N, C-alpha and C positions, 0 to 999 in steps of 0.2 A: 504493500500500500504506500503510494507516494505521499509527500508532505501535504499536497493540496487536498487529497482525499481525507487525510487525517485532520486537517484544519476544518474541512467541511463538516465532518462528523462531530468534531469538538463544538463547532458553532451550533449544530443541530441539537446536540444534547444540552448545551448550555441554554439555548432558547426554550427548549421543552421544560427544563428545570425552572427557568425564569417564569414561564407561563404558570407552572404549578405553584410557584411561590407567590405569584400575584393572586392567583385563585385563592390560595389559603389565606393570604394576608387580608384580601378584601372581605372574604367570608367571616374571618375572625373579627374584623373591625365592625362589620355591619350586623353581625349575629345578635348582639343585645338589642339593636334598634328593630330588626325584623321580628325578633321574638316578642318584644313588648308590643309592637304594632299589631301583630297577628293575634296576640292574647286579647287586645282591646276590641279589634274588629270582629273576631270570631268568638267573643265571650259567650259562654253557655250557662244556662240556668236549668236546674232539675225540674222536670214536669212529669209526674206519674212514673218515676223511675228512669226516665230518659233525659240525657243531656241535650238541651235544645239550644243551638246557636241563635242568639238574638237577631242576627242579620237575616237568617233564614225565616224566622218568625215575622220580621219586618216586611220581607218580600212577599211571603205567603199571605199575610193579612191584606196587603195592598191588592194582590191578585184577586182574592175573594171579594173584597169590597168593590172594586171596579167592575167585576163581572155582574154583581147584583145592581150596582148603581146605574149601569148602562143597559140593564134589562137583557142580559145574556147576548150582547152584541156579537160575541164569539160564535154564536149559532146563527143569529139573524143576518149577519153580514158575510158569512163564510162563502156562499155561492157568488155573491157580488164581487168578492175579492178576485175570483178567477176571471170574471168578466173584465175587471179593470186591468189585470196584467196581460190579458189577451188584446187589449187596446180598444175595447168597445167605447169607452168614455174618455179617451185620451185626446185632449185638445192640443193640436200641434202648435197653436199660437200662445199657449199658456206660458207663464213665467217659469223658469227652472232650467236645468241642464240635462237631465236624464229621464228616461221613460219609467213608468211604473215597474215594469219587469226588471229593468236594470237596477232600480233602487232596491227592490226586494232581493235580487240576486246578490248585490253587493253586501247587504245586511246579513243575508244567510251565510255568505262566505266568511263573515266575521264571527258567526256563532257556531257553525259546524266545524269542529276541529277534532284533534286527536282525543279530546275528552269524550266525544260521542262513541269512540271505539274502546278506549281503555277505562274511562271513568265509569261507564255502565258496569263493566266487569267488577270493578272495585265495589260499587254500590251493592251488587248482588252478593258478592263475597261477604260483605258485612251485614247486610240486611235481609239476605235470602231472596227468593223469587218474588215475594210479596212487595218488595220495593218497586217492582215494575209497575204495579197497579197505581201506586201513588205518584210515580214518575209521570205516567200518562195523565192522571187527574191534575197534577200540578201544571203540566204543559197546557192543558185545556184552559185552566184559570189564567195562566200567564198571557194568553192571547189578548185578554182585555187590557192588561197593564201596557202591553206593547202598543195597542191602539191609542191609548191616551198619550203616551210620550211622543209617538210619531205624528199624531195630529197636532200637538203643541209645537213640534219641531218645525212644521210647515207654517203654522199660524204666526210664529214669532221669528221666522228666518229673516236674514238681511240680504238684499240684492245689491251687489257692487256695480260700479260704473262699467266694468269690463264684461258684465253679464253673468259673472260667477255668483254663486250663492253660498252663504254660511248660515248654519243653523245648528240646533241641538240644545241640550240642557243648559249650557252656559248662557245661551241667548234667551230661552223662555224663562229661566230663573230670574235673570236680570230684568228683562223688559216686562214679563208677566207680573212679577211682584212689585215693580215700579207702578204699574197700572193699579195695583191694589193698595198703593200708598206706602209701600215699604222699599224705597229705592236703595237705601244702604244695605239692607238685608239681602235684596236681590243681587246687587253687585258683589257683595261678599260671597254669597253662595255660588255665583257664577264663576268667580275667580278661583275659589276653592275647588270647584268641580274641574275646571280646566287644568289646574296645576296637578291634581291627582291623576287625571287622565293622561297627561303628558308623561309623567313618571311611570304610571301603571302600564301604558302601552308598550314600554320598552322591555317589559318582562313577560307578562302573560300574553301580550299581543305579538311578540316575535321570538324572544330568547327561548321560552318554553316550547313554542311550536317547532322551531328549527331543531331544538335539542331532541324532542321526541321523534320527529321525522328521521333525524340522523340515526338514532338508536335502532329504530325499526329497519331502516335501510341496511345498516351494518349487520344486523342480526341475520338477514337473509342472504347476505353476500359474502359470508365467510367469517363473520365476527371481527374481533379486534385485530386479527392477523391479516385481514383483507387490505386491499389497497386504500380504500377510504377509511378503514379502521385505523390505519397508521397515518392518514393524512386528513384529519378532521377539518383542518384549516381550508383545504381545497373544497370540501363539500360545503362548508359554510360560505366560502367565497362564491361558489356557483349559485347557491340559493339567494344570497344577498344581491348578487349582480342581476339575477333574473327579476327579483322584486324591484330593484332600482330602475330597470328598463320600463317596468309597468307604471310605477308610481310617479315617475318624472313627468308623465303626461297629465297628471291630476285626475280628477273624478271621471272625466270622459274616458281616459285610458283604463282606469280601474273598472269602471262599469262595463266597458266593452269586453274586457277579459272575464269579469265575473259572470256576465250573462252567457258566456260560452263554457267556462270551467265548472260552474255550479251544477248545471244539468248533467255534465259529463261525470263529475266525481260522485254526485248523488246517485246517478243511474248505475255507475260501476259498483258502488257499495251496496245499493239496494238489491241489484241482480245477484251479486255474489252471496249476500246474506240469504236471499230466498232460496238459492241453490243449496246452500249448506243446510238450511232448515228442511228443505224437501227430502234430503237424504235421511232425515230423522223424523219424517212426518208421523210415524207411529207414536212419537213422544209428545206430539202437539196437544192432544186432549189432557194428558198428564201435566203438561206445562201450564195450560190454562188453569187447571185445578190447583196446581202449586201456587200460581200467582194470586188467585182469589183467596184460597185458604191462608196463604202466607200474609196477605194484606190485612186480614181481619182476625186471624188467630195464630200469630207467629209463635213458634217454639224455639227456645234457646237463643233468642235475640235480646240483647240488653235493652231494657225499657219496653219490651213487648210491642204492642201495636203502635204506641206512640213513637217508639224508636224506629220502626219500619217506615212510618209516615214521614218522619223527619229525614231519613236517609233518601227516600224517594223524592221528596220535595227539594232537598238540597241538590241532588244530582240534576234534576230538571231545571231549577232556577239558576244554578251555576252554569248550565249548558246553554240555555236560550237567552240569558242575560236580561230578561224582562225585569224592569225596575232599575236597571243601571243607566238607561238613557242613551247608551252608546249607539244603538241602531238608528235613533232619530237623527243623528248627524248625517248619515247617508241618505235617509229618507227626505231630509230637508231640501235636497238638491233636485227633487222630482219636478217634472213639468206638470203643474196643476194649479188651478185657481180655487180648488175646493180642498182645504186641509184635511177634512174628514175622509176624503177618498183615499189618501195615502195611509191614514190610520187603519182603514179597512184592509188595504193591501197588506199591511204589516201583520195582520192576523195569521197569515200563512207561515210566518217565520217560526214561532213556537210549534206550530203544527208539523212542519217539515223536520225541524231540528229535533224536537223531543218526541212527538207522538209517532212519527214515522221512523226516523233513523235510530233514535235511542231504543225504541221498542223492538226493532229488528235486531239490534245488538243484544238486547236482553234475551230474545228468543233463540239466538244462536248459542248463547251461553247455557240457557236452561235446557235446550233440546240436545246439546252436544256435550258441553263440559260437565254437567251434572250426571247424566246417565253413564258416561264413560270414565268417570273418576278423575277428570282433569282438575276439578276443584280441590282435590286432595293433594295436589302437587304444590310446589313452591312458586308456581307461576302466578303473577299478579298483573292487573291492568291490561295494557295492550298486548303483552306477551301471552296472557291467558286467552284473549280473543283470537290471537294469531294461531295458537295451538288448536283452538276449536275449529277454525277455518281449515287447518291442515289435516285434521283427523281423517277425513275421507279422501281428500285430494291434496297430495303433498305440495303441489305448486300453488295452492290457493293463497298462501301468505304473500305471494308476489303481487297479485292485484290489490290485496289489503295494504301492502306497503306503498303501492302507487296511490291508493286512496288516501292513506295517511299523509303522503308527501303533498298531494293536491290539497288536502284539508289544511295542512300547515301553511302552504303557499297562499291559499286564498284568504286564510285568516290574517296573515301578515299584511297583505295588500289592503284589506279592509281596515285593519287597525292602524295602518300608516295614515289613512285618511282621517280617522277619528283623532289620532294624535296631532296631525297637522292642523286641523281646524281648531283644536284646543290651543295649540301653539300660536296660531295667528290671532286668536282671540286675545291672547296675553301680550304678544309682541308685535302685532301688525302683520299685514299680508304682503309685504314687499318680497320680491323674488329671492333676494339674498337670504332673508329670514326663512323662507320656505326651503331653500336648498340646504341650509344649515341643519334644519330638523331632519330632512330626508337622509342626509349623510349620516347623522347620528343614529337614526333608525336602522339603516342598513348595516352599520357597524355592529350594532347589538345583535342583529340576526346572525352574523358570522361568529360573534363571540359565543352565542348559544350553542354552537356545535363544538367549539374548541375548549371552553372552560366551563366548570360547574359552579356558577355563581348562585348558589341556592339562596343566599340571603337576599340578593337583589330580586329574585323571582318571588320570594315570600313577601317582600316589601311591596312589590308591584301588585301582587295578588290581593294584599290587604287594602291597598289604595284603590284598586278597581272596585272593590266591594264597599268601601267606606263611602263612595260617591252615591250609593243607593240611599243614604240617609238624607242628604239635601235634595236629591232628585225626587224621591217619593213624597217628601214633605211638600215640594213644589207641585207635584201632581195632585195631591189632596186639595191644595189651595186653589189650583186652576181647574179642577174637575168640572165646576159649573160651566166654565167657558167651553170645555170640550163637549159636554152634554148638549149645550145649546147648538153648537156647530154641527154635531152629529145628527140631532133631531131635524135641523133644517135640511141637511143633505139627504137624509132618508126620506123626508117628505117630498123633496124634489124628485127623488128616484121613484117613489111610489106613484106620484101624480104625472109622471112622464115629462117633467120639466127639464130633466137632464138630457142633453143631446147625445145620442148614440152615433159617434162619428164613424164607426165601422159600418153600421147599417146605412147611414147617409151616403158614404162613399160608394157603397155597393149600388145604391139607387141611382147615383149620379152616373156611374159607369154604365148602368143598364138603360136608363132613359135619357141621360144627358141633362136632366133637370134636378137641381138640388132641392131637397125637401127640408123646409125649416121646421124647427121644433118650438 
């Protein structure tokens, strides 16, 4: 070995050691902060033998309240939501930047992540099959919360001179509470929300996603001894570069990618899950029985029925993010003059994220991992789900890994937009300011693959959920505004005063005469 090779190896080893030392130093320095913050945000109280995190109770109560307050709009508006994303009532001259379908695709890309694959397996491991029932129920209630925050996002959005739009909780908290006579409180809550979102998006919105995608990819390509196993920096660089290419074009670029990648990744995962479940169709009746019985008469679960309810609600609410307000940032950019229309479109997010994808993940685990003893192994999270996929078809972890990679990628591009809008709310929307944030965001994506900054991820996780406190408080205060807007919109829909542009266009093409409404 010549001296240049020796020097290269020496530099490689020293850099690796330096990275590890930085990793350890940062974690040790931030550990007390992350532990304290997590203990505060996820503080639990005992209820009927179960430890109930107050943040989960806060989110669950809001979901139940808005469902009743808006007279089960999650049922009444469900069919109309599909009409809207199909373009039936899409006014091409309305203010905004993206279509209804692009808005919901972008928001779904931000919620459907690796938690839908691995998080469900953890929930069932802890709470048993019964957690699935409460996961579905929580997803149903969450649809109403999502409608309220996305309607407000459009109601209080700001149109810039260049035609771009900014909206989200920081705007409806500031301007909505100012209308109610509390300008200082509104501004303080808006700034707090934006600060927490900027920091939070750098962990849960990118580092965690890229890290989990990297682990799954390495596991199926030879482990730590594989090429990417030994070159995590290269994998991180590839992901961050790909994300950078997309987000540099702003919401238009993000929305175009989202509207293509979301149907692809959802279809890939849904079809794969259905195939796995079909191999074990004989266990489906037993699975349904386990889910129902486990939901109402669980055995061996800490806290009994209350414990299972909490586990199911926690997984659902942490997955679809209803109550955090993040999705309303993307929905605010929609082309519409009727804020309630976008609120109705947002009903589809918890439905797809929780009721469809999380339920399929649950059935894969219950019909495969439980009957064949995989639950008794040391596998957890996404590794358990991967093992269930591979039980009948060895190569099935490959499409699962691709789905996980797409989930991580799509989540990152959506959260880059959430973080960017929060950043520009705080520091202005000049191009140099936006470029600085995008560079920082992409750097953290790469770091997520190279080093294990657990403390940063814990801090960001806590900050992302602490924003539910001011956000839901604002939703309660502004709920009458939403109900009034929604009632007016549903009346126009019922009486035929809403123009169906899809039908009108068809009539114009057929007769050459435009029919007015």
